[in-house]
mmCIF file of the N, C-alpha and C atoms, coordinates in Angstrom:
data_MODEL
# 
_entry.id   MODEL 
# 
loop_
_atom_site.group_PDB 
_atom_site.id 
_atom_site.type_symbol 
_atom_site.label_atom_id 
_atom_site.label_alt_id 
_atom_site.label_comp_id 
_atom_site.label_asym_id 
_atom_site.label_entity_id 
_atom_site.label_seq_id 
_atom_site.pdbx_PDB_ins_code 
_atom_site.Cartn_x 
_atom_site.Cartn_y 
_atom_site.Cartn_z 
_atom_site.occupancy 
_atom_site.B_iso_or_equiv 
_atom_site.pdbx_formal_charge 
_atom_site.auth_seq_id 
_atom_site.auth_comp_id 
_atom_site.auth_asym_id 
_atom_site.auth_atom_id 
_atom_site.pdbx_PDB_model_num 
ATOM 1   N N  . MET A 1 1  ? 10.530 0.059  -10.123 1.00 0.00 ? 1  MET A N  1 
ATOM 2   C CA . MET A 1 1  ? 10.277 0.546  -8.960  1.00 0.00 ? 1  MET A CA 1 
ATOM 3   C C  . MET A 1 1  ? 9.314  1.908  -8.780  1.00 0.00 ? 1  MET A C  1 
ATOM 4   N N  . SER A 1 2  ? 8.037  1.777  -8.224  1.00 0.00 ? 2  SER A N  1 
ATOM 5   C CA . SER A 1 2  ? 7.535  2.983  -8.118  1.00 0.00 ? 2  SER A CA 1 
ATOM 6   C C  . SER A 1 2  ? 8.532  4.079  -7.417  1.00 0.00 ? 2  SER A C  1 
ATOM 7   N N  . ALA A 1 3  ? 7.944  5.277  -7.476  1.00 0.00 ? 3  ALA A N  1 
ATOM 8   C CA . ALA A 1 3  ? 8.486  6.540  -6.999  1.00 0.00 ? 3  ALA A CA 1 
ATOM 9   C C  . ALA A 1 3  ? 8.276  6.421  -5.602  1.00 0.00 ? 3  ALA A C  1 
ATOM 10  N N  . ASP A 1 4  ? 6.630  5.998  -4.874  1.00 0.00 ? 4  ASP A N  1 
ATOM 11  C CA . ASP A 1 4  ? 6.394  5.852  -3.725  1.00 0.00 ? 4  ASP A CA 1 
ATOM 12  C C  . ASP A 1 4  ? 7.174  4.652  -3.117  1.00 0.00 ? 4  ASP A C  1 
ATOM 13  N N  . ARG A 1 5  ? 7.590  3.766  -3.699  1.00 0.00 ? 5  ARG A N  1 
ATOM 14  C CA . ARG A 1 5  ? 8.258  2.702  -2.875  1.00 0.00 ? 5  ARG A CA 1 
ATOM 15  C C  . ARG A 1 5  ? 9.762  2.789  -2.854  1.00 0.00 ? 5  ARG A C  1 
ATOM 16  N N  . ALA A 1 6  ? 10.292 3.692  -3.800  1.00 0.00 ? 6  ALA A N  1 
ATOM 17  C CA . ALA A 1 6  ? 11.460 4.040  -3.539  1.00 0.00 ? 6  ALA A CA 1 
ATOM 18  C C  . ALA A 1 6  ? 11.909 4.859  -2.350  1.00 0.00 ? 6  ALA A C  1 
ATOM 19  N N  . ALA A 1 7  ? 10.694 5.974  -2.155  1.00 0.00 ? 7  ALA A N  1 
ATOM 20  C CA . ALA A 1 7  ? 10.876 7.195  -1.308  1.00 0.00 ? 7  ALA A CA 1 
ATOM 21  C C  . ALA A 1 7  ? 10.766 6.580  -0.015  1.00 0.00 ? 7  ALA A C  1 
ATOM 22  N N  . VAL A 1 8  ? 9.846  5.577  0.218   1.00 0.00 ? 8  VAL A N  1 
ATOM 23  C CA . VAL A 1 8  ? 9.492  4.482  1.632   1.00 0.00 ? 8  VAL A CA 1 
ATOM 24  C C  . VAL A 1 8  ? 11.221 4.014  1.751   1.00 0.00 ? 8  VAL A C  1 
ATOM 25  N N  . LEU A 1 9  ? 11.629 3.403  0.987   1.00 0.00 ? 9  LEU A N  1 
ATOM 26  C CA . LEU A 1 9  ? 12.827 2.462  1.086   1.00 0.00 ? 9  LEU A CA 1 
ATOM 27  C C  . LEU A 1 9  ? 14.113 3.551  1.690   1.00 0.00 ? 9  LEU A C  1 
ATOM 28  N N  . ASN A 1 10 ? 14.373 4.556  0.886   1.00 0.00 ? 10 ASN A N  1 
ATOM 29  C CA . ASN A 1 10 ? 15.302 5.521  1.224   1.00 0.00 ? 10 ASN A CA 1 
ATOM 30  C C  . ASN A 1 10 ? 14.779 6.139  2.548   1.00 0.00 ? 10 ASN A C  1 
ATOM 31  N N  . ALA A 1 11 ? 13.635 6.470  2.997   1.00 0.00 ? 11 ALA A N  1 
ATOM 32  C CA . ALA A 1 11 ? 13.296 6.919  3.983   1.00 0.00 ? 11 ALA A CA 1 
ATOM 33  C C  . ALA A 1 11 ? 13.678 5.925  5.392   1.00 0.00 ? 11 ALA A C  1 
ATOM 34  N N  . LEU A 1 12 ? 13.344 4.646  5.096   1.00 0.00 ? 12 LEU A N  1 
ATOM 35  C CA . LEU A 1 12 ? 13.444 3.645  6.019   1.00 0.00 ? 12 LEU A CA 1 
ATOM 36  C C  . LEU A 1 12 ? 15.229 3.474  6.221   1.00 0.00 ? 12 LEU A C  1 
ATOM 37  N N  . LYS A 1 13 ? 16.117 3.486  5.053   1.00 0.00 ? 13 LYS A N  1 
ATOM 38  C CA . LYS A 1 13 ? 17.745 3.441  5.292   1.00 0.00 ? 13 LYS A CA 1 
ATOM 39  C C  . LYS A 1 13 ? 18.330 4.728  6.030   1.00 0.00 ? 13 LYS A C  1 
ATOM 40  N N  . SER A 1 14 ? 17.405 5.595  6.252   1.00 0.00 ? 14 SER A N  1 
ATOM 41  C CA . SER A 1 14 ? 17.913 6.671  6.872   1.00 0.00 ? 14 SER A CA 1 
ATOM 42  C C  . SER A 1 14 ? 17.422 6.537  8.422   1.00 0.00 ? 14 SER A C  1 
ATOM 43  N N  . LEU A 1 15 ? 16.633 5.968  8.631   1.00 0.00 ? 15 LEU A N  1 
ATOM 44  C CA . LEU A 1 15 ? 16.403 5.633  10.015  1.00 0.00 ? 15 LEU A CA 1 
ATOM 45  C C  . LEU A 1 15 ? 17.559 4.940  10.957  1.00 0.00 ? 15 LEU A C  1 
ATOM 46  N N  . GLN A 1 16 ? 17.464 5.356  12.472  1.00 0.00 ? 16 GLN A N  1 
ATOM 47  C CA . GLN A 1 16 ? 18.515 4.345  13.326  1.00 0.00 ? 16 GLN A CA 1 
ATOM 48  C C  . GLN A 1 16 ? 17.856 2.988  13.082  1.00 0.00 ? 16 GLN A C  1 
ATOM 49  N N  . PRO A 1 17 ? 19.302 2.142  13.030  1.00 0.00 ? 17 PRO A N  1 
ATOM 50  C CA . PRO A 1 17 ? 18.726 0.791  12.897  1.00 0.00 ? 17 PRO A CA 1 
ATOM 51  C C  . PRO A 1 17 ? 17.684 -0.008 14.044  1.00 0.00 ? 17 PRO A C  1 
ATOM 52  N N  . SER A 1 18 ? 17.897 0.739  15.121  1.00 0.00 ? 18 SER A N  1 
ATOM 53  C CA . SER A 1 18 ? 16.526 0.150  16.324  1.00 0.00 ? 18 SER A CA 1 
ATOM 54  C C  . SER A 1 18 ? 15.224 0.902  15.737  1.00 0.00 ? 18 SER A C  1 
ATOM 55  N N  . HIS A 1 19 ? 15.006 1.899  15.146  1.00 0.00 ? 19 HIS A N  1 
ATOM 56  C CA . HIS A 1 19 ? 13.927 2.536  14.676  1.00 0.00 ? 19 HIS A CA 1 
ATOM 57  C C  . HIS A 1 19 ? 13.408 1.788  13.527  1.00 0.00 ? 19 HIS A C  1 
ATOM 58  N N  . ARG A 1 20 ? 14.409 1.401  12.590  1.00 0.00 ? 20 ARG A N  1 
ATOM 59  C CA . ARG A 1 20 ? 13.839 0.454  11.352  1.00 0.00 ? 20 ARG A CA 1 
ATOM 60  C C  . ARG A 1 20 ? 13.514 -0.861 12.009  1.00 0.00 ? 20 ARG A C  1 
ATOM 61  N N  . ASP A 1 21 ? 13.935 -1.469 12.888  1.00 0.00 ? 21 ASP A N  1 
ATOM 62  C CA . ASP A 1 21 ? 13.795 -2.861 13.573  1.00 0.00 ? 21 ASP A CA 1 
ATOM 63  C C  . ASP A 1 21 ? 12.271 -2.822 14.002  1.00 0.00 ? 21 ASP A C  1 
ATOM 64  N N  . LEU A 1 22 ? 11.899 -1.547 14.898  1.00 0.00 ? 22 LEU A N  1 
ATOM 65  C CA . LEU A 1 22 ? 10.553 -1.467 15.350  1.00 0.00 ? 22 LEU A CA 1 
ATOM 66  C C  . LEU A 1 22 ? 9.600  -1.323 14.252  1.00 0.00 ? 22 LEU A C  1 
ATOM 67  N N  . ILE A 1 23 ? 9.644  -0.769 13.351  1.00 0.00 ? 23 ILE A N  1 
ATOM 68  C CA . ILE A 1 23 ? 8.708  -0.536 12.062  1.00 0.00 ? 23 ILE A CA 1 
ATOM 69  C C  . ILE A 1 23 ? 8.655  -1.972 11.395  1.00 0.00 ? 23 ILE A C  1 
ATOM 70  N N  . ARG A 1 24 ? 9.909  -2.804 11.286  1.00 0.00 ? 24 ARG A N  1 
ATOM 71  C CA . ARG A 1 24 ? 9.486  -3.840 10.761  1.00 0.00 ? 24 ARG A CA 1 
ATOM 72  C C  . ARG A 1 24 ? 8.924  -4.947 11.521  1.00 0.00 ? 24 ARG A C  1 
ATOM 73  N N  . ARG A 1 25 ? 9.042  -5.061 12.781  1.00 0.00 ? 25 ARG A N  1 
ATOM 74  C CA . ARG A 1 25 ? 8.671  -5.886 13.812  1.00 0.00 ? 25 ARG A CA 1 
ATOM 75  C C  . ARG A 1 25 ? 6.760  -5.588 13.717  1.00 0.00 ? 25 ARG A C  1 
ATOM 76  N N  . ALA A 1 26 ? 6.552  -4.211 14.140  1.00 0.00 ? 26 ALA A N  1 
ATOM 77  C CA . ALA A 1 26 ? 5.434  -3.639 14.040  1.00 0.00 ? 26 ALA A CA 1 
ATOM 78  C C  . ALA A 1 26 ? 4.386  -3.832 12.835  1.00 0.00 ? 26 ALA A C  1 
ATOM 79  N N  . HIS A 1 27 ? 4.957  -3.276 11.680  1.00 0.00 ? 27 HIS A N  1 
ATOM 80  C CA . HIS A 1 27 ? 4.317  -3.172 10.384  1.00 0.00 ? 27 HIS A CA 1 
ATOM 81  C C  . HIS A 1 27 ? 4.254  -4.060 9.401   1.00 0.00 ? 27 HIS A C  1 
ATOM 82  N N  . TYR A 1 28 ? 5.659  -4.609 9.574   1.00 0.00 ? 28 TYR A N  1 
ATOM 83  C CA . TYR A 1 28 ? 5.962  -5.752 8.266   1.00 0.00 ? 28 TYR A CA 1 
ATOM 84  C C  . TYR A 1 28 ? 5.491  -7.155 9.139   1.00 0.00 ? 28 TYR A C  1 
ATOM 85  N N  . LEU A 1 29 ? 6.013  -7.399 10.329  1.00 0.00 ? 29 LEU A N  1 
ATOM 86  C CA . LEU A 1 29 ? 5.548  -8.802 10.914  1.00 0.00 ? 29 LEU A CA 1 
ATOM 87  C C  . LEU A 1 29 ? 4.182  -8.816 11.609  1.00 0.00 ? 29 LEU A C  1 
ATOM 88  N N  . GLY A 1 30 ? 3.569  -7.806 11.938  1.00 0.00 ? 30 GLY A N  1 
ATOM 89  C CA . GLY A 1 30 ? 2.524  -7.565 12.534  1.00 0.00 ? 30 GLY A CA 1 
ATOM 90  C C  . GLY A 1 30 ? 2.450  -7.912 13.941  1.00 0.00 ? 30 GLY A C  1 
ATOM 91  N N  . SER A 1 31 ? 3.682  -7.623 14.549  1.00 0.00 ? 31 SER A N  1 
ATOM 92  C CA . SER A 1 31 ? 3.662  -7.828 16.085  1.00 0.00 ? 31 SER A CA 1 
ATOM 93  C C  . SER A 1 31 ? 2.897  -6.569 16.748  1.00 0.00 ? 31 SER A C  1 
ATOM 94  N N  . THR A 1 32 ? 2.734  -7.065 18.215  1.00 0.00 ? 32 THR A N  1 
ATOM 95  C CA . THR A 1 32 ? 2.069  -6.092 19.035  1.00 0.00 ? 32 THR A CA 1 
ATOM 96  C C  . THR A 1 32 ? 3.095  -5.164 19.505  1.00 0.00 ? 32 THR A C  1 
ATOM 97  N N  . THR A 1 33 ? 2.899  -4.223 20.338  1.00 0.00 ? 33 THR A N  1 
ATOM 98  C CA . THR A 1 33 ? 3.933  -3.608 21.288  1.00 0.00 ? 33 THR A CA 1 
ATOM 99  C C  . THR A 1 33 ? 4.402  -4.389 22.272  1.00 0.00 ? 33 THR A C  1 
ATOM 100 N N  . GLU A 1 34 ? 3.243  -5.038 22.740  1.00 0.00 ? 34 GLU A N  1 
ATOM 101 C CA . GLU A 1 34 ? 3.521  -5.819 24.029  1.00 0.00 ? 34 GLU A CA 1 
ATOM 102 C C  . GLU A 1 34 ? 4.512  -7.058 23.534  1.00 0.00 ? 34 GLU A C  1 
ATOM 103 N N  . HIS A 1 35 ? 4.258  -7.939 22.557  1.00 0.00 ? 35 HIS A N  1 
ATOM 104 C CA . HIS A 1 35 ? 5.002  -8.662 21.992  1.00 0.00 ? 35 HIS A CA 1 
ATOM 105 C C  . HIS A 1 35 ? 6.303  -8.394 21.623  1.00 0.00 ? 35 HIS A C  1 
ATOM 106 N N  . ILE A 1 36 ? 6.617  -6.873 21.397  1.00 0.00 ? 36 ILE A N  1 
ATOM 107 C CA . ILE A 1 36 ? 8.003  -6.623 20.870  1.00 0.00 ? 36 ILE A CA 1 
ATOM 108 C C  . ILE A 1 36 ? 8.535  -5.960 22.128  1.00 0.00 ? 36 ILE A C  1 
ATOM 109 N N  . ALA A 1 37 ? 7.898  -5.536 22.936  1.00 0.00 ? 37 ALA A N  1 
ATOM 110 C CA . ALA A 1 37 ? 8.414  -5.356 24.287  1.00 0.00 ? 37 ALA A CA 1 
ATOM 111 C C  . ALA A 1 37 ? 9.014  -6.524 25.007  1.00 0.00 ? 37 ALA A C  1 
ATOM 112 N N  . ALA A 1 38 ? 8.534  -7.619 25.002  1.00 0.00 ? 38 ALA A N  1 
ATOM 113 C CA . ALA A 1 38 ? 8.659  -8.858 25.387  1.00 0.00 ? 38 ALA A CA 1 
ATOM 114 C C  . ALA A 1 38 ? 10.126 -9.412 24.869  1.00 0.00 ? 38 ALA A C  1 
ATOM 115 N N  . GLU A 1 39 ? 10.003 -9.313 23.528  1.00 0.00 ? 39 GLU A N  1 
ATOM 116 C CA . GLU A 1 39 ? 11.215 -9.926 22.648  1.00 0.00 ? 39 GLU A CA 1 
ATOM 117 C C  . GLU A 1 39 ? 12.436 -9.238 23.079  1.00 0.00 ? 39 GLU A C  1 
ATOM 118 N N  . LEU A 1 40 ? 12.112 -7.975 23.233  1.00 0.00 ? 40 LEU A N  1 
ATOM 119 C CA . LEU A 1 40 ? 13.312 -7.066 23.388  1.00 0.00 ? 40 LEU A CA 1 
ATOM 120 C C  . LEU A 1 40 ? 13.795 -6.865 24.709  1.00 0.00 ? 40 LEU A C  1 
ATOM 121 N N  . GLY A 1 41 ? 13.058 -7.241 25.426  1.00 0.00 ? 41 GLY A N  1 
ATOM 122 C CA . GLY A 1 41 ? 13.121 -7.074 27.164  1.00 0.00 ? 41 GLY A CA 1 
ATOM 123 C C  . GLY A 1 41 ? 13.235 -5.527 27.681  1.00 0.00 ? 41 GLY A C  1 
ATOM 124 N N  . ILE A 1 42 ? 12.461 -4.915 26.939  1.00 0.00 ? 42 ILE A N  1 
ATOM 125 C CA . ILE A 1 42 ? 12.340 -3.462 27.476  1.00 0.00 ? 42 ILE A CA 1 
ATOM 126 C C  . ILE A 1 42 ? 10.571 -3.290 27.626  1.00 0.00 ? 42 ILE A C  1 
ATOM 127 N N  . ASP A 1 43 ? 10.523 -1.990 28.389  1.00 0.00 ? 43 ASP A N  1 
ATOM 128 C CA . ASP A 1 43 ? 9.247  -1.896 28.742  1.00 0.00 ? 43 ASP A CA 1 
ATOM 129 C C  . ASP A 1 43 ? 8.112  -1.596 27.508  1.00 0.00 ? 43 ASP A C  1 
ATOM 130 N N  . GLU A 1 44 ? 7.036  -1.921 27.438  1.00 0.00 ? 44 GLU A N  1 
ATOM 131 C CA . GLU A 1 44 ? 6.145  -1.671 26.583  1.00 0.00 ? 44 GLU A CA 1 
ATOM 132 C C  . GLU A 1 44 ? 5.881  -0.111 26.136  1.00 0.00 ? 44 GLU A C  1 
ATOM 133 N N  . ALA A 1 45 ? 6.055  0.866  26.935  1.00 0.00 ? 45 ALA A N  1 
ATOM 134 C CA . ALA A 1 45 ? 5.625  2.333  26.988  1.00 0.00 ? 45 ALA A CA 1 
ATOM 135 C C  . ALA A 1 45 ? 7.105  2.740  26.185  1.00 0.00 ? 45 ALA A C  1 
ATOM 136 N N  . THR A 1 46 ? 8.068  1.904  26.500  1.00 0.00 ? 46 THR A N  1 
ATOM 137 C CA . THR A 1 46 ? 9.460  2.254  25.391  1.00 0.00 ? 46 THR A CA 1 
ATOM 138 C C  . THR A 1 46 ? 9.278  1.927  24.164  1.00 0.00 ? 46 THR A C  1 
ATOM 139 N N  . VAL A 1 47 ? 8.566  0.964  23.727  1.00 0.00 ? 47 VAL A N  1 
ATOM 140 C CA . VAL A 1 47 ? 8.260  0.595  22.530  1.00 0.00 ? 47 VAL A CA 1 
ATOM 141 C C  . VAL A 1 47 ? 7.441  1.316  21.910  1.00 0.00 ? 47 VAL A C  1 
ATOM 142 N N  . LYS A 1 48 ? 6.524  1.665  22.388  1.00 0.00 ? 48 LYS A N  1 
ATOM 143 C CA . LYS A 1 48 ? 5.378  2.999  22.020  1.00 0.00 ? 48 LYS A CA 1 
ATOM 144 C C  . LYS A 1 48 ? 6.141  4.004  21.510  1.00 0.00 ? 48 LYS A C  1 
ATOM 145 N N  . ARG A 1 49 ? 6.745  4.678  22.388  1.00 0.00 ? 49 ARG A N  1 
ATOM 146 C CA . ARG A 1 49 ? 7.501  5.838  22.563  1.00 0.00 ? 49 ARG A CA 1 
ATOM 147 C C  . ARG A 1 49 ? 8.537  5.872  21.144  1.00 0.00 ? 49 ARG A C  1 
ATOM 148 N N  . GLU A 1 50 ? 9.193  4.863  21.163  1.00 0.00 ? 50 GLU A N  1 
ATOM 149 C CA . GLU A 1 50 ? 10.424 4.895  20.183  1.00 0.00 ? 50 GLU A CA 1 
ATOM 150 C C  . GLU A 1 50 ? 9.497  4.316  18.686  1.00 0.00 ? 50 GLU A C  1 
ATOM 151 N N  . LEU A 1 51 ? 8.464  3.989  18.714  1.00 0.00 ? 51 LEU A N  1 
ATOM 152 C CA . LEU A 1 51 ? 7.913  3.367  17.276  1.00 0.00 ? 51 LEU A CA 1 
ATOM 153 C C  . LEU A 1 51 ? 7.295  4.931  16.855  1.00 0.00 ? 51 LEU A C  1 
ATOM 154 N N  . HIS A 1 52 ? 6.735  5.640  17.768  1.00 0.00 ? 52 HIS A N  1 
ATOM 155 C CA . HIS A 1 52 ? 5.959  6.609  17.488  1.00 0.00 ? 52 HIS A CA 1 
ATOM 156 C C  . HIS A 1 52 ? 7.097  7.896  16.817  1.00 0.00 ? 52 HIS A C  1 
ATOM 157 N N  . CYS A 1 53 ? 8.212  7.824  17.580  1.00 0.00 ? 53 CYS A N  1 
ATOM 158 C CA . CYS A 1 53 ? 9.523  8.506  16.954  1.00 0.00 ? 53 CYS A CA 1 
ATOM 159 C C  . CYS A 1 53 ? 9.838  8.135  15.723  1.00 0.00 ? 53 CYS A C  1 
ATOM 160 N N  . ALA A 1 54 ? 9.909  6.925  15.623  1.00 0.00 ? 54 ALA A N  1 
ATOM 161 C CA . ALA A 1 54 ? 10.260 6.346  14.328  1.00 0.00 ? 54 ALA A CA 1 
ATOM 162 C C  . ALA A 1 54 ? 9.462  6.806  13.075  1.00 0.00 ? 54 ALA A C  1 
ATOM 163 N N  . LEU A 1 55 ? 8.124  6.607  13.410  1.00 0.00 ? 55 LEU A N  1 
ATOM 164 C CA . LEU A 1 55 ? 6.865  6.819  12.268  1.00 0.00 ? 55 LEU A CA 1 
ATOM 165 C C  . LEU A 1 55 ? 7.104  8.297  12.165  1.00 0.00 ? 55 LEU A C  1 
ATOM 166 N N  . ARG A 1 56 ? 7.291  9.328  13.204  1.00 0.00 ? 56 ARG A N  1 
ATOM 167 C CA . ARG A 1 56 ? 7.450  10.679 12.982  1.00 0.00 ? 56 ARG A CA 1 
ATOM 168 C C  . ARG A 1 56 ? 8.359  10.981 11.920  1.00 0.00 ? 56 ARG A C  1 
ATOM 169 N N  . THR A 1 57 ? 9.685  10.172 12.567  1.00 0.00 ? 57 THR A N  1 
ATOM 170 C CA . THR A 1 57 ? 10.981 10.635 11.281  1.00 0.00 ? 57 THR A CA 1 
ATOM 171 C C  . THR A 1 57 ? 10.309 10.270 9.952   1.00 0.00 ? 57 THR A C  1 
ATOM 172 N N  . MET A 1 58 ? 9.757  9.282  9.785   1.00 0.00 ? 58 MET A N  1 
ATOM 173 C CA . MET A 1 58 ? 9.592  8.598  8.407   1.00 0.00 ? 58 MET A CA 1 
ATOM 174 C C  . MET A 1 58 ? 8.637  9.723  7.784   1.00 0.00 ? 58 MET A C  1 
ATOM 175 N N  . HIS A 1 59 ? 7.718  10.200 8.428   1.00 0.00 ? 59 HIS A N  1 
ATOM 176 C CA . HIS A 1 59 ? 6.759  11.130 7.907   1.00 0.00 ? 59 HIS A CA 1 
ATOM 177 C C  . HIS A 1 59 ? 7.502  12.401 7.552   1.00 0.00 ? 59 HIS A C  1 
ATOM 178 N N  . ASP A 1 60 ? 8.422  12.686 8.394   1.00 0.00 ? 60 ASP A N  1 
ATOM 179 C CA . ASP A 1 60 ? 9.302  13.866 8.316   1.00 0.00 ? 60 ASP A CA 1 
ATOM 180 C C  . ASP A 1 60 ? 10.138 13.809 6.910   1.00 0.00 ? 60 ASP A C  1 
ATOM 181 N N  . LEU A 1 61 ? 10.594 12.595 6.716   1.00 0.00 ? 61 LEU A N  1 
ATOM 182 C CA . LEU A 1 61 ? 11.631 12.422 5.712   1.00 0.00 ? 61 LEU A CA 1 
ATOM 183 C C  . LEU A 1 61 ? 10.938 12.054 4.148   1.00 0.00 ? 61 LEU A C  1 
ATOM 184 N N  . LEU A 1 62 ? 9.524  11.846 4.301   1.00 0.00 ? 62 LEU A N  1 
ATOM 185 C CA . LEU A 1 62 ? 8.825  11.304 3.019   1.00 0.00 ? 62 LEU A CA 1 
ATOM 186 C C  . LEU A 1 62 ? 8.546  12.789 2.344   1.00 0.00 ? 62 LEU A C  1 
ATOM 187 N N  . PRO A 1 63 ? 8.314  12.888 1.048   1.00 0.00 ? 63 PRO A N  1 
ATOM 188 C CA . PRO A 1 63 ? 7.529  13.841 0.528   1.00 0.00 ? 63 PRO A CA 1 
ATOM 189 C C  . PRO A 1 63 ? 6.162  13.832 0.564   1.00 0.00 ? 63 PRO A C  1 
ATOM 190 N N  . ASN A 1 64 ? 5.559  15.106 0.736   1.00 0.00 ? 64 ASN A N  1 
ATOM 191 C CA . ASN A 1 64 ? 3.949  15.267 0.959   1.00 0.00 ? 64 ASN A CA 1 
ATOM 192 C C  . ASN A 1 64 ? 3.590  14.360 -0.155  1.00 0.00 ? 64 ASN A C  1 
ATOM 193 N N  . ARG A 1 65 ? 2.555  13.670 0.227   1.00 0.00 ? 65 ARG A N  1 
ATOM 194 C CA . ARG A 1 65 ? 1.571  12.745 -0.625  1.00 0.00 ? 65 ARG A CA 1 
ATOM 195 C C  . ARG A 1 65 ? 0.299  13.196 -0.020  1.00 0.00 ? 65 ARG A C  1 
ATOM 196 N N  . HIS A 1 66 ? -0.592 13.502 -1.084  1.00 0.00 ? 66 HIS A N  1 
ATOM 197 C CA . HIS A 1 66 ? -2.067 13.691 -0.916  1.00 0.00 ? 66 HIS A CA 1 
ATOM 198 C C  . HIS A 1 66 ? -2.895 12.687 -1.626  1.00 0.00 ? 66 HIS A C  1 
ATOM 199 N N  . CYS A 1 67 ? -3.824 12.223 -0.843  1.00 0.00 ? 67 CYS A N  1 
ATOM 200 C CA . CYS A 1 67 ? -4.829 11.252 -1.586  1.00 0.00 ? 67 CYS A CA 1 
ATOM 201 C C  . CYS A 1 67 ? -5.698 11.807 -2.506  1.00 0.00 ? 67 CYS A C  1 
ATOM 202 N N  . ALA A 1 68 ? -5.894 11.064 -3.660  1.00 0.00 ? 68 ALA A N  1 
ATOM 203 C CA . ALA A 1 68 ? -6.602 11.555 -4.731  1.00 0.00 ? 68 ALA A CA 1 
ATOM 204 C C  . ALA A 1 68 ? -8.087 11.300 -4.566  1.00 0.00 ? 68 ALA A C  1 
# 
């Protein structure tokens, strides 16, 4: 397993389960925030806010990566 992949997996494991689920739905399954909100029975604004928080946490947990 590459170091980058391991870092992402470790960061995902560190997230709250609800944040991990939002990232899975949005970025791995390709669901829209509108669709996620409907599935979970919550407001779309809540999905957007929590997804933003989850991604910010991922950014903070991952070591700095620079494009070549």
